[in-house]
C-alpha positions in Angstrom: 110.1 133.1 89.3 112.3 130.5 87.2 111.8 126.8 87.0 114.8 124.8 88.1 115.4 123.9 84.6 115.4 127.5 83.4 117.6 128.3 86.3 120.1 125.5 85.5 120.3 126.7 81.8 120.7 130.3 82.9 123.6 129.4 85.3 125.3 127.2 82.8 125.1 129.8 80.0 126.0 132.9 82.0 128.3 131.5 84.9 129.5 128.2 83.5 128.0 126.4 86.5 127.3 122.8 85.2 124.1 120.7 86.2 123.1 123.1 89.2 119.8 121.1 89.4 121.5 117.7 90.3 123.2 119.3 93.3 120.3 121.3 94.2 117.9 118.3 94.3 120.2 116.1 96.2 120.4 118.8 99.0 116.6 119.3 98.9 116.2 115.4 99.4 118.4 115.6 102.4 116.5 118.4 103.9 113.2 116.5 103.2 114.5 113.3 104.7 115.6 115.2 107.9 112.1 116.8 108.2 110.4 113.5 107.8 112.7 112.0 110.4 111.8 114.9 112.7 108.1 114.0 112.5 108.6 110.2 112.8 107.9 109.9 116.5 104.8 112.0 116.4 103.5 110.3 113.3 104.0 106.9 114.9 102.1 108.1 118.1 99.3 110.1 116.7 98.5 108.7 113.1 96.7 105.8 111.6 97.1 104.0 108.3 95.4 106.1 105.5 96.1 109.4 107.0 98.2 111.9 105.2 99.1 115.6 105.2 100.5 117.9 102.6 103.2 120.4 103.4 105.4 122.6 101.6 109.1 123.4 102.3 110.5 126.7 101.3 114.3 126.6 100.6 116.9 129.2 99.6 120.2 128.8 97.8 123.4 131.0 98.6 126.0 132.0 96.2 128.0 128.8 96.9 125.0 126.6 95.9 124.2 125.4 99.4 120.5 124.9 100.0 118.8 126.0 103.3 115.5 125.4 104.8 113.6 128.6 105.4 110.3 127.2 106.6 107.8 124.4 106.5 104.1 125.1 105.7 101.4 122.9 106.7 99.0 124.8 104.2 101.0 125.4 101.1 99.7 127.7 98.5 97.7 126.2 95.6 97.3 129.4 93.7 98.5 129.3 90.1 99.4 132.9 89.7 102.6 132.6 87.8 103.5 130.7 84.6 105.8 128.4 86.7 103.1 127.5 89.4 100.6 127.0 86.5 103.2 124.4 85.0 103.9 122.7 88.2 100.8 122.7 90.5 98.3 120.8 88.4 100.7 117.9 87.8 101.9 118.0 91.3 98.3 117.5 92.7 97.4 114.8 90.3 100.6 112.9 91.1 100.1 113.4 94.8 96.5 111.9 94.4 97.7 109.0 92.3 100.3 108.2 95.1 97.4 108.3 97.8 95.1 106.1 95.6 98.0 103.8 94.9 98.8 103.4 98.5 95.1 102.4 99.2 94.8 100.0 96.1 95.4 96.3 96.0 98.6 97.0 94.2 100.1 99.1 97.0 98.4 97.1 100.0 100.9 96.1 102.6 103.8 97.9 100.9 105.7 100.6 102.9 106.9 102.6 99.8 106.6 102.6 96.2 110.0 101.7 94.9 109.3 102.0 91.2 106.9 104.9 90.8 104.9 105.5 87.7 104.6 109.1 88.9 107.5 111.2 87.4 107.7 113.9 90.0 107.5 111.9 93.3 110.7 109.9 94.7 110.7 107.6 97.7 112.6 109.4 100.5 111.4 107.2 103.3 110.9 103.4 103.2 112.4 100.8 105.5 114.5 103.5 107.1 111.4 105.3 108.2 110.1 102.0 110.0 106.6 103.4 110.6 104.4 100.8 112.4 101.0 101.1 110.7 98.0 100.1 112.6 95.2 98.4 110.8 91.9 100.2 111.8 89.6 97.8 109.9 
């Protein structure tokens, strides 16, 4: 396994492919957005404010740098069994929990999306475009 940064450096040095990671992440964001839009109706019908679920998306890249969705996992692996996963998973879990806690804090109350995240790994993919009608269950 290689981190995206290591792969980016390898492709630049060995094949002269510049900034692979930028094109990669833009395609991944598009895939994530489509997955979220695909869940929109079900979420609006069955979920309440405060609920969340973690899912993982597996992608693959072809020789022409096109990214494809392989599968979505409702229960992604949290095992830190490689150096790359050891470098990614603890920060990802911390950032995810910070995002959830922010959403339920006075700072995040009533906001649909965090537009200027203090977290370095999360980026808003859905905000007004998602148009989720939350139900207050107080």
